[in-house]
N, C-alpha and C positions, 0 to 999 in steps of 0.2 A: 252309246246309250249310258254306259257306266259313268263317263265324264260329265254328262248332263245331270245325272242324279247328284253327283258330288257338288256341282255348281249350285244346284237348287238348294241343297242343305247348307252349303258354305255361306251363301249370301245372308240368310237370317242370323247365322252364328256371328258373322262379322258385324251386322247391324246391332246385335245384342251387346257385343263387347264395346262397340263404339258408343252405344247409349250409356253403358255402365261407366265408361271412362269419362264421358261428358258430365254425367251427374256427379261423379266423384270430384270433379274439378270445380264444382259449384259451391263447395263448402266455404262459408264466410263466418269469421269470428269478429265480434265487436269487443274492443277493450275500453272499458269505462274507467278512465283514470280519475282519482279524486282531484288531481290537478296535474295536467300534462307538463306544467313548468317545474313541478317538484322533482328533485333529483331521484328520490326513491321510486316515484312513479315512472320516471324515464327508464330506470333500470328494469322495472317490472315489465314495461312495454318491450324492452329488448328481449326478455325471456319469452314473452308471448310470440314475438316475431320469429325467434329461433325455433320454437315448437312448430309453428306454422310452416316454416321453411323446410324443416326435417320431414314433415308429413308430405310435402311435395304437391299437395292438391288443396291447400287451404290458403285463403286470403285473410289478412287481418287489417283492421282499421281502428284507429284510436279516436276517442271522444273526450274532450276536456271538461271535467266537472267543476273546475275553478274553485275548489273547496266550498262549493255551494250545493247543499243537499237538495234544495228545491229544483235547481237547474239539472242536477244529475237524474233525479226522479223523472223529470220531463223528458230528458234525453232517452232514457230507457223506454218510456212509453212510445215516443216517436219512432224509435228504431223497431220496436215490436210491430207497430202499425205499418212500417215500410215493407215488412215481409222479406227483407233482403238477407237477414243474418240467421244462421243456424245455431250459433253458439255465442255465449257472452262470458267474458272474464271481467269481474267487477272489483275495484278497490272502493269500498263504500264510504261516502262522506257521513251518512247517518245510518249506522248499522242496524238500528231498530226501524226507523221510518221507511227505509228502502225495501223492506220485506214485501210490501204490497206490490211494488213494481216487479219484483223478482217472481212473485206468484203469478202475475200476469204473463210474464215471459215463459215460465214453465207450462202454464196452461196453453200457451200458443205453440208448444212443442219445441221450444228452444232449450238447449242444454246450457246450464249456468254453473259457473264456479266462482267463488269469492276468494280473494287473496288479501293478505295482511291482517284482516279481521273476520271473525265469524259474522254472519247475518242473522239477526234475531235478538230477542230481549236479554238472552243470557250469554254474556261475553266470556264466561268462564269455561265454556264447553266448545269443542270443535265439531261435535256431532250435529248433523243437519237439523235446523229448527224450522226450515221451510220445506214442506213436503215436496220431494222431487229434486231438491238441489243436488247437483252432480258431485261437487267436491268443495272442501274448504282447505286452502293452502295458507295456513296462518299459525299463529301462536296465541295463547290466552294472554290478554293484557294483565290479568291478575298474576299469572305465573311469572311473567317478566318483571313486573313491579315488585313482587315479593322477593325475588332473587336480588334485585338492585337494592332494595331497602335493607335486606339482611347484610349486604356487604358494607353498607354505611354503619350499621350497628356494630359490626366487627371493628371497623376503623375507629369508631368513637368510644370503644370499650374503656380506654384509659384517659379519656378527655372529659372533663366536667367543669364548665359546660362545653358541649360540642355544638357550636352554632352552625346551623344548616339552612341553606337557601334551596327551596324546591323550585325547579323550572318545569313547566308543563306546557303542552301545545295550547289548548284552550279547554277550559273546564266545561264549556257548553257541549263539547263532543262527548258522547257517552263513553267511548273507550278511554279518553283522557281523564274524565271524571272518575272512572273506575280505578285507573292508575293512581290518580291523586289521592283518592280515599284509601287505597292500599298503602301508599307511602305514609299517610297520616296515621293510619291504624298501627302499623308496625313501629314507626319511629316514636309515636306517642306513648308507647308502652315503656320507653326508656327515659328515666327521669333526668339523665344527663344530656339528652339530645333536645336542643331548643330550636324550633322552627322560627327563624327570625324574619323570613320574608318568603313570599311566593311570587314568581314571575311567570306570566303567560307569554311564551315566545313565539307562538303561532308558526313554528317550524321555519323561522326566518332568523338568520344571524343579525340582521339590522334591527328587527323588532326586539330581539333578545338583548342586543347591546343597549338600546334605549331603556328597556325594562330593568335590566340589571343596574344600569347607571342610576336610575331612580331609586331602586331598592337599597343601594349602598349609601344613600343619603341618611338613612336611619339604621340600617343593619350594620353593626360594627363587629370587629373581631371575628370574621367569618372563617370557619374551618372546612366546611363541606359545601359543594354544590352538587345536588342530585337532580339529574335531568332525564327525561324520557327520550331526548333527541340530541344527536350529536350537533345538529345545526345550532341549537341553543347555546352550546358551549363555545362555539366559534365567536359569538357576540359577547358571551359572558366573560371570557378570558381577557378580552380587550378592556371591558369595563373594570374588571378587577385590577388589571395592570395600571390603568389610569388612576385608580383609587389608591395606588401605592402597594398593592399586594404582590408578593413573589408567587406567581401562580403555581410553580412547582412545589411550593410548601403546602398547598391546599390539597384536599381530596376532591377530584373531579370525576364524576361518573356520568357518562352519556348513554345513548341508546341508538342502535341502528348499525353499528359496526361499519361506518363509512370509512373510506380510505383516509380522510383527514383525521379521523379519530385513531385509526390504527397507527398512523405516522406519529401522532401526538403521544400515544401510549408508548411506542417504541423509544421515543425521545425523552420519556420521563416527565412530559408536560401534563398529561392526563393520566388517570389511574386505571380506568376501566370503561367498557361499554358493553351494553347488552346486545346480543346477536341480532343482526338484520341481514336477510338474504333476498333482496327484492328480485334479482334476476331469477333465482330458483323458484320463488313464489309464482312469478308470471309463467315461467316455463312449465312447472309442474301443474299449475291450474289449467293452462291451455292444453297440455298433454292429456289431462283428464277429460276435458271437454271433447277433444278430438277422438279419444278412445270411445267415449260414450256415443258420439255421433256415428262411429263405425260399428256400434252394436256390442262393444266389449264391456265386461264388468269392470267397475271402477271403485276403488276404495274411497269413500267419501271424506275420510279424514287424512290430511297430509300435515303433520305437525312439524313445522319448520324450525322448531327449537330443539329438536332431537339431534344430538351429535352425529348419529349415524346418517342423517340426512344432510346436515350442513358441514360436517367434517371438523367441528371444533366445539369446545365447551361454550355454553351460551353466555357465560360471563367471561369476557375476553380481557385479560390482563397481560402485562409484559411477560409474566411467567408462562402463561398459556401460549402466547405467541412464540416464545423461545422453544416451547415443546412441540410446536406445529409450524416449523419454518416454511413449509410449502403452501400453507393456507393463505389465500388472498381475498381481500374484500370485494364485494360485488357492485359497489357504487362509490362515487366520489364524495358525496355529501353536499 
């Protein structure tokens, strides 16, 4: 009789644990890349996959936004309607316009984290601007652009004029417009710094090569190239060399801390880059979503420019690299 009672109670308990295990295994995260062909996004995706793998009960799938804000918005709406996914990690193409789709996701019970950029009209804050957003794993574009521009001011202190070319992704992107305006505001206060050209590189070495080649037709005696992206400098340095410049004599500042930039800085070819940690962004954003799905409390602000998170000063120079020999970049560029 005793054995029968044990069997009666053991069966429901077994079914309960089986049901719990099965439901836990059904967690799915969608990663919305701004462009899956982009190297930075690819590294972010690797971070998302790592977090999912560590959880052991989470599946992740990537969606290619093709640097197209309208396409990405539609993808998010379609995935919400599918009912397949429990969580989203988003690298937004339009940080303002996408807020409507994110609100729809949150209303549908989906946990959402953004990486690389905040979502909302104010790109200067990492605090959630969409009610219910799980986390932002990013840095303020203004903060980064300010640090970069200040480095140019230091370099140009003893040069008059200090002829500068600005390279930006695309000024139609809210985050790039904000960076560009920050560059202009800080550099414009220095009477010795002359902005002799602006090149939109669209995060492509080939586009940057063409743009810089065109700019150098009229921009002469260049001293500085200030860019928000390391990919731009890959094309820019070819154009500069073709125009007769010794690239090592110029001040070249990139953004993203790609492996190609770190190698160029170590070699004395480039001077600096602003921090970029795409793997960590994807990993920490996905970890936050998974934790929220498991009912845990999550810090909504993950500032990836903080040295205690990324392990190095946000403005990376040869001196900084020499002082941090074990630090390695998170993507190729």
